[in-house]
C-alpha positions in Angstrom: -0.1 -0.3 0.3 1.3 3.6 -0.5 2.0 6.1 2.0 -1.0 8.3 3.2 -0.6 11.9 4.0 -3.9 12.6 6.3 -3.8 16.7 7.5 -3.9 16.6 11.4 -7.5 16.3 13.3 -9.3 15.7 9.7 -12.8 13.8 10.6 -15.3 12.6 8.6 -13.8 11.2 5.4 -13.0 7.7 4.3 -10.0 5.8 3.4 -10.2 3.4 0.8 -7.5 0.1 1.1 -7.6 -2.5 -1.8 -6.0 -5.6 0.1 -4.5 -8.1 -2.3 -3.1 -11.6 -1.8 0.4 -12.6 -2.0 0.2 -13.2 -5.7 -0.8 -9.8 -6.2 -4.3 -10.4 -6.6 -7.7 -9.2 -5.1 -8.5 -10.8 -2.0 -11.8 -11.9 -1.6 -12.5 -10.8 2.4 -15.9 -12.7 2.6 -16.6 -13.9 6.0 -13.8 -11.3 7.3 -13.8 -8.6 9.6 -11.4 -5.8 9.5 -9.6 -3.6 11.8 -6.8 -0.7 10.8 -4.3 -0.5 13.5 -1.5 2.1 13.7 1.5 2.9 16.2 4.7 4.7 16.2 7.4 3.2 14.2 9.1 1.2 17.5 6.6 0.6 19.3 3.8 -1.6 17.4 2.5 -2.9 21.3 1.3 0.3 21.9 -1.6 1.2 19.0 -2.7 4.8 18.7 -5.5 3.3 16.5 -7.5 0.6 16.7 -10.6 0.9 14.2 -13.0 -1.3 12.8 -13.3 -0.8 8.7 -16.4 -1.3 7.3 -16.1 -3.6 3.8 -17.5 -2.6 0.4 -16.7 -4.6 -1.8 -15.6 -8.3 -0.3 -15.1 -10.3 -4.1 -12.7 -7.3 -4.8 -10.7 -6.9 -0.9 -12.3 -3.4 -0.9 -12.6 -1.9 2.7 -12.8 1.8 4.3 -12.6 3.9 7.2 -13.7 6.7 8.1 -11.6 8.9 10.3 -12.8 10.5 13.9 -11.7 13.7 15.2 -8.8 12.3 17.5 -7.3 9.5 15.9 -4.6 11.4 13.8 -4.2 14.5 16.2 -0.8 14.4 16.6 1.8 14.7 13.4 4.8 12.6 12.2 4.7 9.7 10.7 3.4 6.5 11.7 3.0 2.5 11.1 0.1 0.7 9.9 -1.5 -2.8 8.9 -5.1 -4.1 8.3 -5.8 -6.9 10.3 -8.3 -9.4 8.9 -9.7 -12.0 10.9 -12.5 -14.6 10.3 -14.1 -16.9 12.6 -15.1 -20.9 11.0 -18.0 -22.3 11.3 -15.4 -24.9 13.7 -14.4 -22.0 16.2 -11.2 -21.7 14.7 -9.9 -18.1 14.4 -7.7 -16.7 11.2 -5.7 -13.9 12.3 -4.1 -12.7 9.2 -2.3 -9.1 8.6 -1.5 -6.9 5.5 2.0 -5.4 4.6 2.9 -2.3 6.9 2.2 1.0 5.5 3.1 4.3 6.2 0.5 7.0 7.4 2.0 10.6 7.9 0.3 12.9 9.1 0.7 16.9 8.6 0.3 20.1 10.2 -3.1 21.6 8.9 -4.1 25.1 9.4 
């Protein structure tokens, strides 16, 4: 995924992501939930954003996340990933994460 740049404290609009499998094809997200996870470099155990994404096109791997006013209040560069979770009928949880990508939060007037 490409690096995103977001003005600090922006809210109410959506970020759109397309999840791909290891071969580069769009991943079918039917049956999954998707969570956006964001942290400061070097501190992945301390999540600054943990937000549920909306799957807008499961077959083509498209998800969105709507920004809140507190998600990106501080400027800086952050690491992020999408966590995909599926609970199968056998009560086995499948958890996969996308590759990390960067989010830059820029100062805004």
